[in-house]
ZABAKE-40018 format. One record per atom (N, C-alpha, C, O, CB): residue in one letter; z, x, y; atom name. Coordinates in steps of 0.001 Angstrom, whole numbers, plus 500000, padded with zeros to 6 digits. Atoms other than C-alpha are relative to their C-alpha. Glycine has a CB too. Layout:
BEGIN
(a, (Z, X, Y), CA)
...
//
This chain:
BEGIN
(m, (499446, 499627, 498670), N)
(m, (827596, 570112, 373535), CA)
(m, (501315, 500440, 499858), C)
(m, (502171, 499779, 499269), O)
(m, (499975, 498909, 500976), CB)
(a, (498859, 499258, 499992), N)
(a, (830299, 572654, 374044), CA)
(a, (500764, 499478, 500883), C)
(a, (500120, 498772, 501658), O)
(a, (499852, 501285, 500205), CB)
(l, (498820, 500437, 499384), N)
(l, (833448, 571743, 375782), CA)
(l, (500158, 501161, 500881), C)
(l, (500128, 502318, 500461), O)
(l, (501225, 499672, 499036), CB)
(s, (499828, 498846, 499063), N)
(s, (833968, 573693, 378979), CA)
(s, (501314, 499664, 500818), C)
(s, (501193, 498795, 501681), O)
(s, (498653, 500202, 501007), CB)
(s, (498784, 500308, 498923), N)
(s, (837509, 573531, 380735), CA)
(s, (499618, 500397, 501392), C)
(s, (499958, 499714, 502358), O)
(s, (501396, 500834, 499647), CB)
(s, (500315, 499734, 498451), N)
(s, (836062, 575369, 383796), CA)
(s, (499053, 498853, 500665), C)
(s, (499336, 498437, 501788), O)
(s, (499195, 501505, 500163), CB)
(k, (500503, 501095, 499444), N)
(k, (833403, 572582, 384260), CA)
(k, (500634, 498953, 500243), C)
(k, (500486, 498338, 501299), O)
(k, (499187, 499667, 499473), CB)
(l, (499149, 501156, 499749), N)
(l, (835884, 569927, 383592), CA)
(l, (501009, 500233, 501298), C)
(l, (501331, 499312, 502048), O)
(l, (500847, 499714, 498647), CB)
(k, (498984, 499602, 498698), N)
(k, (838285, 571705, 386318), CA)
(k, (499203, 499612, 501138), C)
(k, (499729, 498979, 502053), O)
(k, (500451, 501715, 500169), CB)
(g, (500756, 500241, 498573), N)
(g, (835438, 571413, 388916), CA)
(g, (499841, 498548, 500100), C)
(g, (499758, 498116, 501250), O)
(g, (498463, 500736, 500139), CB)
(m, (500404, 501308, 500011), N)
(m, (834816, 567807, 388046), CA)
(m, (501663, 499447, 500333), C)
(m, (501735, 498571, 501195), O)
(m, (499128, 499489, 498416), CB)
(i, (498618, 500293, 499680), N)
(i, (838793, 567288, 388252), CA)
(i, (500211, 500198, 501438), C)
(i, (500504, 499229, 502139), O)
(i, (500952, 500845, 499210), CB)
(e, (499824, 499792, 498751), N)
(e, (839040, 569008, 391497), CA)
(e, (498884, 499059, 501003), C)
(e, (499350, 498607, 502048), O)
(e, (499897, 501543, 500129), CB)
(n, (501077, 501246, 499431), N)
(n, (835940, 566645, 392862), CA)
(n, (500790, 498836, 499978), C)
(n, (500754, 498346, 501106), O)
(n, (498560, 499673, 499033), CB)
(n, (499591, 501311, 500178), N)
(n, (837749, 563583, 391994), CA)
(n, (501586, 499877, 500685), C)
(n, (502151, 498825, 500984), O)
(n, (499911, 499649, 498347), CB)
(l, (498738, 499957, 499312), N)
(l, (841100, 564804, 393511), CA)
(l, (499738, 499837, 501505), C)
(l, (500319, 499127, 502326), O)
(l, (500756, 501326, 499691), CB)
(r, (500160, 500215, 498635), N)
(r, (839542, 565359, 396538), CA)
(r, (499219, 498589, 500470), C)
(r, (499157, 498320, 501669), O)
(r, (499267, 501217, 500487), CB)
(s, (500569, 501219, 499535), N)
(s, (837680, 561963, 396597), CA)
(s, (501096, 499080, 500191), C)
(s, (500963, 498128, 500960), O)
(s, (498972, 499446, 499077), CB)
(f, (498725, 500951, 499586), N)
(f, (841253, 560320, 396491), CA)
(f, (500872, 500566, 501149), C)
(f, (502003, 500152, 501402), O)
(f, (501027, 499798, 498710), CB)
(d, (499288, 499385, 498621), N)
(d, (842193, 562496, 399694), CA)
(d, (500903, 500808, 499514), C)
(d, (501882, 500988, 500239), O)
(d, (500740, 498984, 501035), CB)
(f, (499022, 499142, 500404), N)
(f, (844042, 564808, 397609), CA)
(f, (499689, 501310, 500896), C)
(f, (498557, 501746, 500690), O)
(f, (499969, 500216, 498385), CB)
(a, (500293, 498968, 499142), N)
(a, (844135, 567812, 400234), CA)
(a, (499616, 501300, 499191), C)
(a, (500568, 501819, 498608), O)
(a, (501177, 500212, 500916), CB)
(a, (500491, 498710, 500494), N)
(a, (842297, 570888, 398822), CA)
(a, (501066, 501207, 499859), C)
(a, (501328, 502001, 500763), O)
(a, (498903, 500428, 500944), CB)
(n, (498900, 498666, 499662), N)
(n, (844959, 573428, 397892), CA)
(n, (501323, 499433, 500514), C)
(n, (502133, 500295, 500855), O)
(n, (499399, 501134, 501307), CB)
(e, (498989, 500404, 499418), N)
(e, (847669, 571216, 399110), CA)
(e, (501203, 500628, 499442), C)
(e, (501314, 500444, 498230), O)
(e, (500005, 498694, 499979), CB)
(h, (498894, 499219, 500672), N)
(h, (850986, 573371, 398473), CA)
(h, (499538, 501123, 499328), C)
(h, (500281, 501918, 498752), O)
(h, (500744, 499221, 499049), CB)
(g, (500470, 498667, 500933), N)
(g, (848492, 575934, 396943), CA)
(g, (499968, 499695, 498630), C)
(g, (499788, 500635, 497855), O)
(g, (500981, 501278, 500102), CB)
(r, (499928, 500192, 501474), N)
(r, (848695, 574107, 393574), CA)
(r, (498589, 499277, 499405), C)
(r, (498250, 499339, 498223), O)
(r, (501359, 499045, 499672), CB)
(m, (501176, 500796, 500543), N)
(m, (845411, 571939, 393426), CA)
(m, (499286, 500503, 498837), C)
(m, (498930, 499815, 497879), O)
(m, (499020, 499846, 500996), CB)
(n, (500969, 499220, 500944), N)
(n, (843524, 574606, 391486), CA)
(n, (500760, 500014, 498831), C)
(n, (500251, 499798, 497732), O)
(n, (499563, 501514, 500450), CB)
(e, (499608, 499732, 501439), N)
(e, (846079, 575172, 389069), CA)
(e, (500296, 498849, 499238), C)
(e, (500251, 498892, 498009), O)
(e, (501146, 500850, 499903), CB)
(l, (499903, 501309, 500803), N)
(l, (846874, 571338, 388333), CA)
(l, (498667, 499736, 499355), C)
(l, (498591, 499469, 498155), O)
(l, (500406, 498740, 500925), CB)
(a, (501378, 500297, 500588), N)
(a, (843194, 570843, 387825), CA)
(a, (499709, 500917, 499114), C)
(a, (498872, 500458, 498337), O)
(a, (498907, 499948, 500930), CB)
(e, (500336, 499143, 501174), N)
(e, (842905, 573877, 385464), CA)
(e, (500992, 499561, 499086), C)
(e, (500466, 499402, 497985), O)
(e, (500030, 501581, 500236), CB)
(a, (498792, 500447, 501069), N)
(a, (846195, 572755, 383469), CA)
(a, (499417, 498568, 499423), C)
(a, (499381, 498437, 498200), O)
(a, (501743, 499750, 500865), CB)
(i, (500416, 501124, 500503), N)
(i, (844823, 569323, 383075), CA)
(i, (498607, 500012, 499252), C)
(i, (498382, 499190, 498364), O)
(i, (500023, 499128, 501034), CB)
(a, (501288, 499770, 500681), N)
(a, (841122, 570605, 382059), CA)
(a, (500569, 500698, 498552), C)
(a, (500316, 500178, 497466), O)
(a, (498879, 501065, 500996), CB)
(k, (499737, 499294, 501297), N)
(k, (842535, 572912, 379411), CA)
(k, (500736, 499165, 498979), C)
(k, (500538, 499237, 497766), O)
(k, (500803, 501250, 500246), CB)
(a, (499150, 500962, 501086), N)
(a, (845049, 570259, 377945), CA)
(a, (499163, 498935, 499283), C)
(a, (499339, 498511, 498140), O)
(a, (501208, 499145, 500768), CB)
(v, (500824, 501134, 500597), N)
(v, (842129, 567588, 377806), CA)
(v, (499098, 500880, 498741), C)
(v, (499048, 500379, 497618), O)
(v, (498881, 499170, 501361), CB)
(v, (500731, 499159, 500800), N)
(v, (839912, 570425, 375982), CA)
(v, (500473, 500181, 498669), C)
(v, (499921, 499966, 497590), O)
(v, (499897, 501166, 500575), CB)
(e, (499300, 499738, 501323), N)
(e, (842653, 571476, 373725), CA)
(e, (500119, 498865, 499204), C)
(e, (499933, 498956, 497991), O)
(e, (501330, 500530, 500160), CB)
(h, (499756, 501266, 500867), N)
(h, (843344, 567859, 372667), CA)
(h, (498911, 499626, 499363), C)
(h, (499046, 499297, 498185), O)
(h, (500446, 498842, 500708), CB)
(i, (501047, 500524, 500664), N)
(i, (839899, 566918, 371966), CA)
(i, (499295, 500856, 498896), C)
(i, (498655, 500393, 497951), O)
(i, (499118, 499640, 500958), CB)
(t, (500399, 499071, 501180), N)
(t, (838993, 569893, 369925), CA)
(t, (500994, 500231, 498981), C)
(t, (500681, 500747, 497908), O)
(t, (499629, 501322, 500472), CB)
(a, (498816, 500133, 501211), N)
(a, (842293, 569657, 367954), CA)
(a, (500206, 498801, 499495), C)
(a, (500833, 498846, 498436), O)
(a, (501367, 500369, 500395), CB)
(d, (499923, 501134, 500605), N)
(d, (842237, 566094, 367263), CA)
(d, (498778, 499217, 499853), C)
(d, (498831, 498294, 499040), O)
(d, (500883, 499341, 500578), CB)
(g, (501363, 500781, 499956), N)
(g, (838620, 564711, 367756), CA)
(g, (499137, 500135, 498562), C)
(g, (498998, 501142, 497867), O)
(g, (499041, 500647, 501303), CB)
(q, (500666, 500079, 501095), N)
(q, (836704, 563782, 365070), CA)
(q, (498618, 499100, 500211), C)
(q, (498767, 498064, 500859), O)
(q, (500954, 499476, 498978), CB)
(v, (500862, 500624, 500405), N)
(v, (833084, 562575, 364370), CA)
(v, (499636, 499533, 498969), C)
(v, (500068, 500132, 497984), O)
(v, (499441, 500330, 500225), CB)
(i, (500369, 499838, 501352), N)
(i, (831274, 560832, 361656), CA)
(i, (498453, 500020, 499887), C)
(i, (497729, 499184, 500427), O)
(i, (500622, 498886, 499152), CB)
(v, (501594, 499616, 499792), N)
(v, (827759, 562137, 361095), CA)
(v, (499607, 498827, 498821), C)
(v, (500157, 498619, 497740), O)
(v, (499430, 501995, 499578), CB)
(i, (500710, 501243, 500933), N)
(i, (825519, 559054, 359598), CA)
(i, (499127, 500756, 499176), C)
(i, (498955, 500288, 498050), O)
(i, (499060, 498752, 500861), CB)
(g, (501227, 499577, 501046), N)
(g, (822699, 561511, 358067), CA)
(g, (499749, 501125, 500552), C)
(g, (499963, 501403, 501732), O)
(g, (498618, 499085, 499849), CB)
(g, (500509, 498671, 499827), N)
(g, (821440, 564715, 357909), CA)
(g, (500826, 501020, 499679), C)
(g, (502050, 500914, 499760), O)
(g, (499616, 500215, 501214), CB)
(g, (499168, 498815, 500302), N)
(g, (822459, 568042, 356877), CA)
(g, (500932, 499788, 498841), C)
(g, (500633, 499078, 497881), O)
(g, (500806, 500389, 501202), CB)
(d, (499259, 499653, 501177), N)
(d, (825324, 568848, 354670), CA)
(d, (501280, 498659, 500104), C)
(d, (502101, 498409, 499221), O)
(d, (500627, 501846, 500113), CB)
(y, (498622, 500563, 499505), N)
(y, (827853, 566295, 356478), CA)
(y, (499630, 498247, 499924), C)
(y, (500397, 497415, 500408), O)
(y, (500452, 500674, 501852), CB)
(g, (500232, 501418, 499942), N)
(g, (826050, 562784, 355823), CA)
(g, (500978, 499111, 499457), C)
(g, (501156, 499190, 498242), O)
(g, (498860, 499715, 499398), CB)
(g, (498985, 500913, 500134), N)
(g, (828827, 560013, 355903), CA)
(g, (501346, 500612, 499884), C)
(g, (502284, 499976, 499403), O)
(g, (499739, 499189, 498908), CB)
(e, (498780, 499125, 499862), N)
(e, (831515, 562738, 356360), CA)
(e, (500527, 500134, 501284), C)
(e, (499755, 500044, 502238), O)
(e, (499766, 501294, 499558), CB)
(n, (499488, 499945, 498746), N)
(n, (833968, 563166, 359112), CA)
(n, (499929, 501801, 500409), C)
(n, (500533, 502655, 499761), O)
(n, (501632, 499232, 499953), CB)
(a, (500114, 498654, 499531), N)
(a, (833037, 566555, 361017), CA)
(a, (500872, 500148, 501203), C)
(a, (501146, 499280, 502032), O)
(a, (498560, 500367, 500311), CB)
(k, (499141, 499703, 498781), N)
(k, (835247, 568521, 363386), CA)
(k, (499302, 500283, 501269), C)
(k, (498251, 500922, 501320), O)
(k, (500845, 501147, 499744), CB)
(i, (500545, 499388, 498760), N)
(i, (834649, 568896, 366975), CA)
(i, (500448, 501483, 500384), C)
(i, (501621, 501845, 500469), O)
(i, (500382, 499100, 501129), CB)
(k, (499544, 498591, 499477), N)
(k, (834349, 572647, 368116), CA)
(k, (499639, 500184, 501258), C)
(k, (499916, 501238, 501831), O)
(k, (499478, 501146, 499271), CB)
//
């Protein structure tokens, strides 16, 4: 599954609205959601690891998240 900052941005915006955060309050909600989404995706892809149990060339080794 590829990580998508644009999809995550939409999810963040929906959650902000569910907490009564006014859409584009002060004209910055979209920028806030985009910044958070990009940071989350960058953090996961930079530091995330999974352990592959079996199959392929990675059996029992750490694999990088892309």
